[in-house]
N, C-alpha and C positions, 0 to 999 in steps of 0.2 A: 628473909622469906622469900622476897621478890625474885631473887638470883635462885632459889630453889625451884619457884614456879617456873623460871624462864628455862632451867634445865630440863626440867620434866616437859615443857613443851619442845623444845629441841629434840630429846629423844624421840617424842610422839612423832612429832614429823619426821624425823628419821626412820623409824620403823614403817610409817606409812607408805612415805615415799618407796623405798626398797621393795614393798609388799606391791603396791598399785604397778610399779615399775617393770614387774616378772622378776626380782631377785637376780640382778644381773651377776651380783658379786657371788653367789653361790653357783657359777657356773664351773663345772670340775670341782676340785678339793683346794678352795681358795679360805678356809679359814683357819686364821692366827688368834690362840686365845689369849687373853690379856696376859693370862697367868704366866703364858710359858716364856714373855718379856721381864720376868722379874728378875731374872739372873744377868740381862744384858746390861753391863755398866751404861750409864747417862750418856758420857760419850760416843756411845755405840746408837745413842736413839736421837740422834740429830734430825737427821732424816724424818723419823718418826714423828719426833715434836713437830715439826715443819707441816707434814701432812695432815695432823690433828689439826692446827692451826686453820688449814684450808678446809677442812672437812668442818669446821663449827662455823666459818663465816660461809659455807654453803648450805648449812643447814638454817642459820641466821637468814638468809636471802629466801629461802624457801617461805619462813613465816613472814618475811616483809612481802612476798607476792600475796599470801593469804589475806591480809590487811589491806593489801591493793584491790582484788576483788570484793572484798568486803564494802569496802569505801565506793567503789565502783558501782558495786549492784544499789547501795543506797541512794549514790546520786541517779540512778537512773528509775527508780521508786520515784525519788521528787519529780524527776521530768515527766513521768508519766502522768502523775496527778496535776501536773502545771498545764500539761496537755489537755487533760480532761476539762480542766476547769477554762481553758482557751477557747475550746468547742463550746462550752455553755454561753460563753461571751460573744462568739460567733452566731449562734442561734438568736442569742437574744437580740443583737445588733440587726439581723434579720427581719426579725418580728417588727422592729422598729419601722424599718422600710417600706414593711407591709401596711403598717397603721398610718406611716406619713401618706403613703399613696392613697389612703383611704380619705383623707382630707382632701386632696387635691393640692395642696400649697407645694409649690415648685419648690421654694427655699428648703422646705422643710422636708422635702424629698432626697433634694441633693445634698443635704446634710446628713439625712440616714444613710445614705449610698455611700457617702466618704468614710464614715465610721464603719460602715461595713467591710468596706475594702481594708481597712485596716486591722480589722479584726481577723480578716481572711487571709493578710500576710502575717499577723501575728500567729495565727492557727499553723500556717506553713512553716514558720520558725521554730514553734516548740514542738512538732512533729518531728523536725530535722535534727532538734536536739534529743529527742529519744534514740532517733536511729544512731546518733552519734554515741550517746549513753550506751546502748547495746554493743557496738562493736568495742567500746572502751570496755565493757565487760569481758568480751570476748579475747579482747589483746591481753588482758591481765592474766586470764584464765592460760592464755598459750605461755605468759612468761612465768606462769606456776611451772607448767610442763618443762620450761627449759630448765629452771632453778632447781627442779627435782632431777633432772637427767644430770647435773652437773653436780647435783650432790652423789649420785650414783657413780660420776667419774672420780670423784673426792674419796668415796670409800672405796671402790676399787685400787686407788692408787696407796692409800692408807694402809690396805692389807698387804698390798706388794712390799709397801716398804718393811711393814713388821716381819714379813718374811726374810728379807733381805739382812735385818739384823739379825735375826736367829741366826741365819744361814751362816754371815760375817762371823758369829759370836762361836760357831762351831756346835751349835745345838741339833743332835741328832734327829729331833722330831721337825726338822727341816728338810732330811729326806725322806719324810713324808707327802713332803706337797710337791708340786712342780711347776716349775717357774714359768713354763707356758702357759699352764691354766690362766697364772696371775696377769700376764702380759694379753693372752687373749679375752679376760675379762675386760681390762681397760680398754682395748681397741673397740670393742663391741659397744662399750659405755660411751666411749666418746665419739662412735659414729652415731647413736643415737640423739647426743647431746647435737652433733651439727644439723641433723636433720630438725630438732628442736627449735634449734637458732633460726633455721631458714622460716619456720614455721610461724615463729613469735615476730620477726620483722615485716612478715606478710600482714600479719595480724594488726601490726602498731601502723602500718604505712596504711590500712583500711581506716582505722581508726583517725589517725590524721586526716585523712581525705574526708570524712564524715564531718568532723569538727569544721574543716574549713568550710564545707558545706553550708552549716548551721550557721557560721558566725557570719558568713554573706546573707543569707536568710534574716538573720538577726539584723543585721545593718539598714537593710532594705525596711525592715519592719519598724525600725526604731526612727529612721528618717521620716517615714512616713506618719509616724505619731501612733502605730498599734499596740495594744495592752497585752499583758500577762506574757510579756516576756522574761525570762531569768538573765538578768543583766551581770553574772557573774562572769 
């Protein structure tokens, strides 16, 4: 049952990916029906089987990117709630400063101001974590775009491998297809994958920089004794 569900998920991912990305595999006539391969001996399908394995891995990578996005969005929600709680603690600490000033007691005022400073640093760190989590969501979304582009490449290369198998087996239906269409589709898909890789790398770098900023502020707040920090 689990394997069947996984296969259905993979099929759904493939269909959605190809639709969202513009159906690059349909440029020209590059459709090879599975039934056409039935008369090709297995030894003539070596390249097809290899391309199928690559496509399965590419489909799995899209699914993993989906999971990564879900986890990143969940972490962002937690960070936002943590920042809200930190803001409330900072406001409460400020109210304590005002109350201490009303007493005129220097020791009480100094202690309240120290507590306030700690909570302000904690709030800065909490907000920095929100910024990082947002960048991390963007990075995972760019990663999914990349995986979808890679899946498109794998699909185009599988179609070409199927075409070659038909042609080498002397199937006349291969004459209805044009090799140049397959090669053009692969070339276009690869160009888009390169662009997606560039975007994904840029988003990943931004996320890493945002995390470094958060870790720096978190360390400062922890050293000062600020509360409300996510210490994971």
